[in-house]
C-alpha positions in Angstrom: -2.0 33.4 34.5 1.5 32.8 33.2 2.9 35.4 30.7 1.8 34.5 27.1 3.0 35.2 23.6 0.2 37.1 21.9 -0.4 37.8 18.2 -2.8 40.5 17.0 -3.8 40.2 13.3 -5.2 43.4 12.1 -3.4 45.5 14.7 -3.8 48.8 13.0 -7.5 48.7 12.5 -10.2 50.0 14.9 -10.7 46.7 16.7 -7.0 45.8 16.7 -5.9 49.1 18.3 -8.7 48.9 20.9 -7.6 45.3 21.7 -4.1 46.4 22.3 -5.3 49.1 24.7 -7.5 46.6 26.5 -4.6 44.2 27.0 -2.6 47.0 28.6 -5.5 48.3 30.7 -6.3 44.9 32.1 -2.7 44.2 32.8 -2.9 41.0 30.7 0.3 38.9 31.2 2.0 39.4 27.9 5.5 37.9 27.5 5.8 38.9 23.8 3.5 40.9 21.6 3.5 40.4 17.9 1.5 42.8 15.7 0.5 42.0 12.2 -1.3 44.1 9.5 -1.4 44.7 5.8 1.7 45.7 3.8 0.7 49.3 4.0 1.3 49.3 7.7 4.4 47.2 7.9 7.1 49.2 9.7 4.7 51.3 11.7 4.9 51.2 15.5 2.2 50.9 18.1 2.9 51.7 21.8 2.3 48.9 24.3 3.2 49.5 28.0 5.2 52.5 27.0 7.3 50.5 24.5 7.0 50.8 20.7 6.1 47.5 18.9 6.8 47.2 15.2 4.0 46.1 12.9 5.0 43.0 10.8 3.7 41.3 7.7 2.0 37.9 8.1 3.8 34.8 6.8 3.7 31.0 7.3 5.9 31.3 10.4 4.1 34.1 12.1 2.4 31.8 14.7 5.4 29.7 15.9 5.4 29.7 19.7 2.3 31.9 19.9 -0.1 31.1 22.8 -3.0 33.2 21.7 -3.8 34.7 18.3 -6.5 37.4 18.0 -7.9 37.9 14.5 -9.3 41.4 13.9 -8.5 42.0 10.2 -10.8 40.6 7.5 -12.6 37.3 7.1 -10.4 36.5 4.1 -7.2 37.0 6.1 -8.6 34.8 8.9 -9.6 32.1 6.4 -6.0 31.9 5.2 -4.1 32.3 8.5 -6.4 31.1 11.3 -5.9 27.4 10.4 -2.1 28.0 10.5 -2.3 29.5 13.9 -4.5 26.7 15.2 -2.1 24.1 13.7 0.8 25.9 15.4 -0.9 25.3 18.8 -2.4 28.8 19.4 -5.7 29.5 21.0 -7.5 31.5 18.2 -10.0 34.2 19.0 -11.8 35.4 15.9 -13.8 38.6 15.4 -13.9 38.6 11.6 -16.4 35.9 10.6 -19.9 34.7 11.7 -19.6 31.9 14.2 -21.7 29.6 12.0 -19.2 30.0 9.2 -16.2 28.9 11.3 -15.9 25.2 11.6 -15.6 23.9 15.2 -15.7 27.5 16.6 -17.2 28.2 20.0 -19.4 31.3 20.3 -18.6 33.0 23.6 -19.9 35.8 25.8 -18.0 35.0 29.0 -20.7 36.2 31.4 -23.2 33.8 29.7 -21.3 30.7 28.8 -17.7 31.3 29.7 -17.7 28.7 32.6 -17.9 25.9 30.1 -14.8 27.0 28.2 -12.0 24.4 27.9 -8.9 25.6 26.1 -7.7 22.1 25.5 -11.0 21.4 23.7 -12.1 24.7 22.3 -9.2 26.0 20.1 -11.2 28.5 18.1 -13.3 31.0 20.0 -15.7 33.2 18.0 -16.7 36.7 19.0 -20.3 37.5 18.3 -21.5 40.5 16.3 -21.1 43.4 18.8 -24.8 44.0 19.0 -25.4 40.3 19.8 -23.4 40.8 23.0 -25.3 44.0 23.8 -28.6 42.1 23.4 -27.7 38.7 24.8 -26.4 39.9 28.2 -29.6 41.7 29.4 -31.9 39.1 27.7 -30.1 36.3 29.6 -30.8 38.0 32.9 -34.4 38.8 32.0 -34.9 35.1 31.1 -33.6 34.1 34.6 -36.8 35.5 36.0 -39.3 34.0 33.6 -38.8 32.2 30.2 -38.8 34.5 27.2 -41.4 34.0 24.5 -40.8 36.7 21.9 -38.4 39.6 21.4 -38.8 42.4 18.8 -35.6 44.5 18.4 -34.5 47.5 16.5 -30.7 48.2 16.7 -29.1 51.5 16.0 -25.5 50.8 15.0 -22.7 53.3 14.8 -20.4 53.7 11.7 -17.4 52.4 13.6 -18.9 49.0 13.0 -17.5 49.5 9.5 -14.1 50.1 10.9 -11.9 53.2 10.5 -13.2 53.7 7.0 -16.7 54.1 8.3 -15.6 56.7 10.8 -13.6 58.6 8.2 -16.4 58.5 5.6 -19.0 59.9 8.0 -16.6 62.7 9.1 -15.9 63.6 5.4 -19.7 63.6 4.6 -20.5 65.9 7.5 -17.7 68.3 6.4 -18.9 68.3 2.8 -22.5 68.8 3.5 -21.9 71.6 6.1 -19.8 73.4 3.4 -22.5 73.1 0.8 -21.0 70.3 -1.2 -22.6 67.0 -2.1 -21.5 64.0 0.0 -20.0 60.9 -1.5 -21.5 57.6 -0.2 -18.1 56.1 0.7 -18.5 52.6 2.2 -22.3 53.1 2.9 -25.2 52.2 0.6 -26.5 55.7 1.0 -25.5 59.1 2.4 -24.9 58.4 6.1 -24.5 62.0 7.5 -27.7 63.4 8.9 -29.5 60.2 7.9 -30.5 56.8 9.2 -30.2 53.7 6.9 -32.2 50.6 7.6 -29.5 48.3 6.3 -26.6 46.7 8.1 -25.0 44.0 6.0 -26.0 42.7 2.6 -29.4 41.6 1.4 -29.6 38.1 0.1 -32.6 36.2 -1.4 -34.8 37.0 1.5 -35.9 40.3 3.0 -33.4 40.2 5.9 -29.7 41.2 5.7 -27.0 38.7 6.5 -26.2 40.7 9.6 -29.7 40.5 10.9 -29.8 36.7 10.3 -26.4 36.4 12.0 -27.5 38.3 15.1 -30.7 36.3 15.4 -28.9 32.9 15.1 -26.3 34.0 17.7 -28.9 35.1 20.1 -30.8 31.8 20.0 -27.6 29.9 20.5 -26.3 32.0 23.4 -29.7 32.0 25.2 -30.2 28.3 24.6 -33.8 28.8 23.5 -34.6 27.6 20.0 -38.3 28.3 20.6 -37.8 32.0 21.2 -39.3 34.2 18.5 -36.8 37.0 17.4 -37.7 39.8 15.0 -34.8 42.2 14.4 -34.3 45.3 12.2 -30.7 46.7 12.1 -30.2 50.4 11.5 -27.0 52.2 10.6 -27.1 55.6 12.3 -24.8 58.7 12.0 -23.0 58.1 15.3 -19.3 57.5 15.4 -19.0 55.1 18.3 -21.4 53.1 20.4 -24.5 51.0 19.6 -27.9 51.0 21.1 -31.2 49.1 20.7 -34.9 49.2 21.6 -36.3 45.9 22.8 -39.9 44.6 23.2 -39.8 41.5 25.3 -42.7 39.0 25.9 -42.5 36.4 28.7 -44.3 33.1 29.0 -46.2 34.5 32.1 -46.5 37.7 34.1 -43.4 38.9 35.9 -42.8 41.5 38.5 -40.7 44.5 37.4 -38.7 44.3 40.6 -37.5 40.9 39.8 -36.3 42.1 36.4 -34.6 45.1 37.9 -32.9 43.0 40.5 -31.7 40.5 38.0 -30.2 43.3 35.9 -28.6 45.0 38.9 -26.9 41.8 40.1 -25.6 40.7 36.7 -21.9 41.0 35.8 -21.4 43.0 32.6 -24.5 45.1 33.0 -25.0 48.6 34.4 -28.6 49.6 35.2 -29.3 53.2 34.4 -33.0 53.8 34.9 -34.0 57.0 36.5 -35.9 58.9 33.9 -36.8 61.8 36.3 -33.0 62.6 36.4 -32.5 62.0 32.7 -30.6 58.8 33.5 -30.9 56.2 30.7 -28.5 54.5 28.3 -27.0 56.6 25.4 -24.1 55.8 23.1 -22.3 58.9 24.2 -22.3 57.8 27.8 -21.4 54.2 27.0 -18.1 55.2 25.4 -15.2 53.7 27.3 -17.5 51.7 29.5 -17.0 47.9 29.6 -20.6 47.1 30.6 -23.9 47.0 28.7 -26.0 49.8 29.9 -29.7 49.1 30.4 -32.6 51.4 31.1 -36.2 52.6 30.3 -37.5 49.3 31.6 -41.3 49.5 31.7 -44.4 47.3 31.2 -45.8 47.1 27.7 -49.2 45.7 28.7 -51.5 45.6 31.8 -50.8 41.9 32.4 -47.0 42.4 32.9 -46.2 39.7 30.4 -44.4 42.1 28.1 -41.8 44.8 28.8 -39.9 47.4 26.8 -36.2 48.2 27.5 -33.4 50.3 26.0 -29.7 49.3 25.9 -26.5 50.9 24.8 -22.8 49.7 24.6 -19.4 50.7 23.4 -19.2 48.4 20.4 -15.4 48.5 20.1 -14.9 47.6 23.8 -17.4 45.2 25.3 -18.8 44.5 21.9 -15.4 43.3 20.6 -12.0 43.9 22.2 -13.0 43.5 25.9 -15.1 40.4 25.1 -12.2 38.8 23.2 -9.7 39.4 26.1 -12.2 38.2 28.6 -12.6 34.9 26.7 -8.9 34.2 27.0 -8.9 35.2 30.7 -11.8 32.8 31.3 -10.3 30.0 29.3 -7.1 30.1 31.3 -8.9 30.3 34.6 -10.9 27.2 33.7 
């Protein structure tokens, strides 16, 4: 790849900071790095390759000569500035809005559909919800053995999915409760410390949240199977970083567990951790800093071997967001 001019919108947030780290770690060819954030952060500096880079305010000229623009701030910021970046000729990678809400956007998990990327044609790339990536990668491999019929999922999502404020609010709640003081809810619908909340996102007219609906739609799109039944409940749990999920997977016909294990072992972006006798299985604490989806506890759920249960975990800020976004661009340029 030739060196590129990169813009990061939302550079001081949890995802933006992680993205900058990933660009450096992967030795992404950056000619010029432009960092943008809210007025409160203008004038701050973030180190990149041992050099301080100043945070700037967005304006109408921010995307002149930009090759790639990463949007990690809020949906409202992206709605205002992403069209300007696209018009200026930048490849736009968006982690702020559901793919279905972004006109002409292409939903991408590189290990699943990256080979079809065409940067001349696909000018807006949409990052899935982080848990979508965590679920889609192993499900796509399981489906390579036998077609999927039904998936029942419970996700356990960390507070970093709410950004830096989510992490700060949980930390404050823990401190208040441990010191005998009542905890303020902060950005959560209920007390989060020492609790589990069966709500991620906002309830609409139905009984599902917008987040649950988004993840289900993204899964069906990425797996290319509109007939697949997906039932999903999303939980917010008092973990700072890392998401995990329990899956019940039904197949169209019986399948050998060895086939499933081999498919997961051979897959890029997946690490199989499945030795219960040694206490080896996926956990959020062990997924921190790891760029793969960790998969384990694979076991039959019925005597006919047409259904299996599995547990997965992933660093939601890395492979769930920042790493996936950078991989999209790497894949688009390779293609």
